[in-house]
BASEKOL-166361 format. One record per residue (C-alpha): x, y negated, z negated. Coordinates in steps of 0.05 Angstrom, whole numbers, padded with zeros to 5 digits, always signed. Each point is the difference from the previous one (the first is absolute). Example, Ala and Ser with C-alpha at 12.3 -4.5 7.8 and 13.67 -1.06 7.14 Angstrom:
BEGIN
+00246+00090-00156 +00027-00069+00013 
This chain:
BEGIN
-00001-00001+00001 +00023-00068+00016 +00028-00047-00057 -00041-00061-00018 +00026-00067-00028 -00024-00035-00056 -00046-00040+00049 -00028+00059+00040 -00071-00008-00032 +00002-00078+00008 +00017+00006+00080 -00061+00044+00004 -00041-00055-00041 +00024-00050+00051 -00022+00044+00062 +00067+00021+00019 +00005+00059+00048 +00049+00045-00030 +00055+00048+00042 +00055+00046-00017 +00064-00032-00001 +00063+00035-00024 -00036+00045-00052 -00040-00060-00026 -00075-00015+00006 +00009-00073+00026 -00040-00060+00032 +00004-00012+00075 -00039-00056+00001 -00062-00030-00028 -00044-00011+00063 +00045-00040+00048 +00078+00018+00009 -00001-00059+00046 -00030-00055-00052 +00050+00030-00053 +00061-00013+00043 -00025-00071+00017 -00014-00011-00073 +00071+00012-00015 +00027-00043+00058 -00043-00057-00015 -00012+00002-00075 +00007+00058-00049 -00010+00074-00008 +00018+00045-00043 +00024+00083+00001 -00003+00056-00044 +00073+00022-00009 -00006+00037-00061 +00019+00063+00032 +00067-00021+00016 +00049+00015-00064 +00036-00050-00040 +00063+00029-00028 +00047-00034-00053 +00078+00015-00007 +00027-00016-00066 +00068+00009-00021 +00069-00032+00001 +00017+00042+00062 -00069-00019+00037 +00045-00047+00043 +00057+00042+00020 -00056+00061+00015 -00044-00043+00047 +00069-00025+00036 +00006+00074+00012 -00068+00014+00018 -00025-00053+00046 +00029-00016+00073 -00012-00074-00020 +00043-00032-00054 -00027-00024-00068 +00061-00030-00014 -00036-00058+00036 -00048-00005-00055 +00021-00058-00042 -00058-00035-00029 -00047+00035-00047 -00062+00016+00043 +00028+00002+00063 -00021+00054+00048 +00031+00040+00055 -00025+00043+00057 +00035+00068+00012 -00001+00077+00021 +00022+00056-00036 +00040+00047+00042 +00011+00073+00005 +00078+00014+00010 -00013+00008+00070 -00019-00072+00005 -00080+00015+00009 -00051-00036-00037 -00033+00020-00062 -00043-00055-00015 +00004-00075+00006 -00012-00035-00066 +00008-00072-00034 +00045-00004-00061 -00002-00059-00049 +00061-00016-00043 -00035-00021-00073 +00064+00003-00036 +00066+00039-00003 -00036+00060-00037 -00064+00001+00037 -00019+00002+00073 -00069+00010+00027 -00015+00040+00068 -00063+00007+00039 -00004+00065+00043 -00050+00024+00053 -00062+00041-00030 +00013+00064+00045 +00079+00004-00015 -00006-00013-00075 +00012+00078-00021 +00061+00007+00051 +00026-00072-00016 -00001+00017-00078 +00031+00068+00008 +00054-00028+00049 +00016-00056-00050 +00004+00050-00059 +00041+00046+00041 +00054-00061+00009 -00001-00027-00067 +00037+00055-00033 +00067-00038-00011 -00033-00068-00016 -00024-00024-00066 -00067-00017+00025 -00075+00010-00018 -00051+00012+00061 -00066-00016-00022 -00066+00006+00051 -00045-00051-00033 -00072+00035+00017 -00026-00041-00058 +00004-00060+00048 -00045-00018+00052 +00013-00052+00061 -00045-00049+00041 +00032-00037+00059 -00037-00070+00008 +00022-00027+00071 -00016-00063+00043 +00013-00075+00006 -00051-00009-00060 +00020+00063-00041 +00050-00035-00050 -00048-00056-00018 -00058+00052-00009 +00036+00046-00041 +00040-00044-00047 -00055-00017-00046 -00016+00068-00009 +00073+00021-00028 +00013-00003-00073 +00010-00068-00026 +00073+00009-00019 +00015+00029+00072 -00038-00053+00047 +00059-00053-00003 +00053+00048+00013 -00043+00031+00061 -00014-00066+00026 +00072-00018+00006 +00026+00070+00031 +00039+00003+00061 -00018+00046+00056 +00029+00063-00016 +00008-00010-00071 -00043+00019-00060 -00013-00011-00072 -00028+00036-00062 -00028-00004-00063 -00016+00056-00045 -00036+00058+00046 -00020-00045+00057 +00053-00012+00058 -00014-00050+00059 +00040+00000+00066 -00010-00050+00051 +00012+00057+00056 -00049+00031+00049 -00009+00043+00059 -00040-00040+00042 +00043-00062+00022 -00038-00044-00045 +00016-00031-00066 -00030+00027-00065 +00015+00045-00060 +00006+00071-00012 -00028+00007-00069 +00024+00058-00049 -00046+00006-00065 -00024+00056-00046 -00049+00045+00033 -00055-00018-00050 +00001-00075+00022 -00001+00018+00072 -00071+00001+00016 -00011-00065-00040 +00049-00030+00043 -00026+00022+00064 -00075-00023-00017 +00023-00070-00022 +00043-00010+00068 -00065+00021+00033 -00042-00050-00040 +00061-00052+00022 -00014+00013+00072 +00054+00045+00013 -00030+00052+00056 +00019+00079-00012 +00039+00033+00054 +00011+00068+00020 +00050+00044+00032 -00021-00020+00070 +00014-00074-00010 +00063+00011-00037 +00026+00042+00061 -00018-00056+00052 +00035-00055-00052 +00063+00038-00003 +00002+00025+00072 -00008-00079+00020 +00054-00020-00054 +00046+00055+00032 +00008+00036-00059 +00020+00074+00000 -00049+00059-00025 +00033+00054-00030 -00017+00074+00035 -00006-00042+00064 +00050-00054+00012 +00053+00036-00046 -00001+00070-00032 +00046+00058-00018 +00019+00012+00073 +00030-00073+00016 +00049-00044-00031 -00016-00078-00014 +00045-00019+00056 -00044+00034+00044 -00063-00028-00028 +00011-00075+00005 +00029-00003-00071 +00075-00006+00012 -00009-00069-00039 -00012+00034-00062 +00062+00046-00002 +00052-00037-00036 +00071+00023+00023 +00040-00051-00032 +00057+00004-00059 +00011+00076+00025 -00058+00014-00052 -00014+00077+00006 -00073+00017-00002 -00039+00064+00020 -00004+00009+00082 +00055-00057+00006 +00054+00053+00037 -00063+00020+00045 -00018-00067+00016 +00075-00022+00017 +00005+00058+00051 -00065-00017+00030 +00012-00079+00005 +00068+00019+00036 -00029+00045+00053 -00030-00061+00028 -00064+00041+00028 -00051-00013-00056 -00068-00007+00024 -00031-00065+00006 -00053-00023-00045 -00051-00052+00033 -00065-00035+00000 -00049+00012+00062 -00055-00035+00024 -00053+00037+00048 -00007-00036+00066 -00070+00016+00015 -00056+00036-00026 +00004+00056-00051 +00030+00017-00070 +00069+00017-00017 -00001+00057-00049 +00055+00040-00033 +00038+00056+00041 -00023-00026+00064 +00062+00006+00050 +00043-00051+00027 +00029+00002+00073 +00050-00042+00036 -00018+00026+00073 -00008+00071-00009 +00043+00009-00054 -00035+00011-00069 +00048-00050-00043 -00041+00002-00070 -00066-00006-00034 -00045-00047-00038 +00009+00011-00074 -00056-00045-00023 -00051-00038+00047 -00068-00030-00009 -00045-00061+00019 +00022-00066-00026 -00065-00040-00024 +00050-00061-00004 +00032+00002+00067 -00066+00034+00030 +00053+00052+00037 +00025+00063-00015 +00070+00009-00028 +00046+00050-00022 +00065+00019-00029 +00041+00049+00038 +00073+00038-00002 +00029+00005+00068 +00068+00019+00027 +00049-00053-00001 +00011-00002+00078 -00075-00002+00016 -00004-00072+00022 -00056-00044-00001 -00045+00028+00050 -00043+00050-00032 -00065+00031+00008 -00045+00038-00054 -00037+00062+00017 -00075-00006-00029 -00038+00061+00019 +00032+00013+00060 +00008-00075+00024 +00065-00040+00008 -00015-00068-00025 +00055-00050-00012 +00026-00028-00066 +00043-00059-00019 +00057+00005-00050 -00005-00053-00052 +00038-00014-00065 -00042+00011-00057 -00036-00031-00042 -00061-00012+00039 -00031-00048-00049 +00031-00030-00065 -00043-00045-00043 -00058-00001+00045 +00038-00021+00060 +00008+00035+00060 +00079+00005+00019 -00006+00036+00066 
């Protein structure tokens, strides 16, 4: 049976259509995926992300451990609350998961990992932690709500605990503040401003309802996917996975080779980097009618050169867009095979939309 977040009954009470997602029973929309998408781009929407897992790492070796565990360098985090996006890799350089890690203090880092990968993530971290004095603590007692959109911060701030409001109001992007069991990050997955709010499970429903009363629209997985695709953000299991490295997934910018720091997967990535034939990860726009979908094949003439990893209709651009992995020598003249028809696609550099504005 699918697992349920603390908001499950609330979603049903609000009229959500529920679907299975990564072992969870989650809302896909509340009547209109398109309207939810536009609500986030134009005002404010919220997402139940309680199925994702908060993981705290405590101990004197927390920084040293994360420096070995992650492809990006936590040594960049100098200011309490600052966040870093990174991949966690196998020794062959392929991606176990992507995550955000927050620096709270020298003995405490906080990570947020994907829902479907939580068990393997925790097992991998435990396996790698043997030589380090660090405690890995999944915080299943915490829930999380993402509030996103140009109006999100103004609507959410008055609903935070009084002693957290001023700190949250002054947060820089990709930073967080905390007070007690509440933790507020100015982060998100939609290409819009907003907060990701972690709080005790028993307080999640009250905050969700208060946000709705303040005019924040509940949004489901459908809008979350079109928003993140427009923002050019990867989805684990599609754009990156256990069979591909960050260099093949448009995430080379998240890998820090500086200062000869060793990390799990480094030697494999160095070999791949030096080979010089790594597949390219690119954005695509369909020129004509149809919808790009993941696994559709791409061609340069009669040669198959790659495939779509994520695709869909962009409500903001009113076009079909996608992300794709293609051969390094594929060139720019590409066609996609949609049910036996070859249609031209244009290569573009993601993101497609940021802060409500088209970028292509």
